N, C-alpha and C positions, 0 to 999 in steps of 0.2 A: 798371772801377768796379766795386766788389764789391756782392754781394747785402746788402739791409738785415738788422740783427739780428733786428728784430722778426717778420720773414717765415720765420726758420730756413732751414737748410740744404735746398736741393733735392735728392732723391731721388725717381726714377722709382718710381711705385705698384706698378708691375709687378714691379721688382727687391724692394720691402717684401713683397708677397704671397709670391713664391719663398722670400724668407730666413724668413718665417714658417713657411711648409711645411715646411722642410728644417731647421729647428731641434733638432728631436729627435732625428733620424736620427742615426747613426754613420758609415755609408758613403755620404758626400754626392758627388754627380757635381758637376763645375763647373758654374757658371750661366752662361748664354751671354746676353750683352748688346749691344745697339748703343748704349745710353745713356753716352755717354763724358762727357756733362756732369753726371752724377750725383756728389753729393758723398758720400766715403766717411763713414760714421758707425761709433760703436763695436760695433753689431749686425752688422757685416759681418766682423768680425776673425774669422780663423780658416777663413772660406771662401774657394775658390777660384773665380775668375770668368775666363770667356773674354771679352776686349774686342776689340771690331771696330775695326780700323785703317783701315778702307776698301778694304782687299783681303784680309785674312785675320784669323783671331782670335787674340788673343795669350794666352797663359795666364798669370794673376797670382795668386798667394797674397796675402791682405790680411792686414798684421800693424799692431801699434799705431801703429807711425811713421806708416802711410799716413792715420790718422784725420784729415778735416778737408779732405783733398785730392781732386783730382777723378779719377774712374776714367780718363779721357782721357790724364791726365799720366804715366801708366804703360804707354801703347801708343802709341808714336811712330807718326807718320803718313809722316814722310818718312824715307829712307835716305841716309846721307851716303857718297858712294863717292869716296875720295881724289882729289886733284889730281895728275895724271901729273907726276912729279918731271922735271927739266931731264935728267940723266943718263939715265933710262929713254927720254926721247924721242929724245934722240941716237942712242941706242943701237938704237932701233925705226928710226929714217931710215936709219941704216947699214945694218943688215940687209934693208930693204926696197930700197934702191940698189943693193946688191952681187946681190940676187936679179934684178932686172931686167936685161935686154940692152942693150949701150951703144948699139946702133946702131937700136933699136926706138924707136917714137913713145911708148911708154909710160914711158920715161924720164922723170926728174924735168921737170916741168912748171912 
């Protein structure tokens, strides 16, 4: 369910304070935040953020296309590790069985 229109977009007040403080500066360091639920508003465009994904901070540069989305959408929390293909599994089993001794108890069980 989306947020009602009359409330407006949610933005963490601490982020708004940091943006207001850094608006006039030219060399701006990235803004570190844990607020993944904050909506990106037009005032954020051009700024860099370090968004926490639960393990580390992901650097993000805000552009026009990102306005209206949440900060958390650009900092994935899960990393997909591809499934092992059948060919790789067969090759791996072949190498492990070739290295074990035929008469030992460690042979294929």
